[in-house]
N, C-alpha and C positions, 0 to 999 in steps of 0.2 A: 575350450569347454572345461578341461580339467583345471585350468588356471581360475576360471570363474569360481568353480567349486571350492577352490582353496581360499578363496576371499570372501565367500559367503558367511562365515563367522564373524567376519570383521564388519561387513555390511550390516549384519544384524545387530551388532553392538551400536553401530553409528545410529541406526534407525531407532533403536531402544532409548538412546540419549537425545536424539533430535526430536522425535515425535513429541514429547511433553513440552518442548520449548515453544512450539507453536501457540500454545495457550497462554504464554506470557505476553503481557500487554504490548510491549515494544516489538517483539517478533510478530505478534499478530497484526500490528499496524503495518510492518515492514512487508509482510506477506500480502495483506489486502492492497496495499498501495503500490505494489510492483506491478508496472503495466505489463511487462513481459508475461506475468501470470494472470493478471486481472482480465486482459483483453483476449485471451484464448478462448476457443470456442467451447471447451470442456470446463471452464471456470465456474465453480459453484461456491457461494459464499457459506461458510460454516458458521453456526452460531456461536461456537467458542472463538472463533476468529474476530467475528463482528463485536462480540463482548469485549475482547482483548483491546481491539482498535478503539471502542469507545472509553474503555477505562484509560487507555493511554492518552487520549485526547482530553479527558476530563483532568487528568494530572497536568498537561502541558498548557491548558487554556482554562484558567481558573474563572476567568469573567464569563458568566453564563451567557450574557447577549452575544458575545463574540463566538462562544461555542454553538450557539444556535445557527450563526451564519455559516459556520464550517460544515455543519451537518446539512444544511440546505445545499452546499456546494457538492455534497456527495451524489446528488441526482446527475449533476453535470459530469462528474467523473466517471460514474457508472455508464452513462450513455455517450461518453466521449465527445462532449459539448463544450464550446468555449474554447480555452486555451488547451484542453485536452484533446480536442478534435483537430486541431492544426495540423497541418501536412508535417512540419518539422517534429511536433510531438508524436504523431504516429510513426514516421520513418526512424525514429531513435528509440521505440519501445523496447526492442530487443538488443539494442546497441548500447545503452548506458549501463554502468554498473548499478544494481538496485540502490545502493546507498547513495549515489550520486542523484538518481532520479527523486528518490525520497526527500533529500535535503532540498533539491529545487522545488518540489511540489510543496513542501512545508514553507520555504521562503515565498512562493507565489501566493499561498493561502494568506500568510501574514501581510504581505504587501497588499493585496486586495482588502483585507479587513482594516488596514491602517489608512487606506487611501480611498477617497470618496470617488475617484474616477475609475476605481477598480470595478465598482458595480457597473459602469457602462462598458468596460472592456470585457467582462466576464459574463 
């Protein structure tokens, strides 16, 4: 108890520095696409996080037709359908490091966008 009181000023400093970071586009995208957070019962999508996610995607995917395809896939992601609902994906939601999952997720999206068979699989 006393030890936790000693750390409270440090925790408050970390909170003050971290909280504004979630609004930055890349951090917002990482937060939103983290399955360990996204698929919890109490996950609620904040407007600033979604705006950051979309801003990040706008920078990453300049081709508008490709960007539309990615946005359409969000329904599958939110509902854990297709690749996101596969048993292996569900079992590793809390096991993979967030950076590893997000890079895998981005690779899957780009693979599906560049591959006509992706529409059939996904």
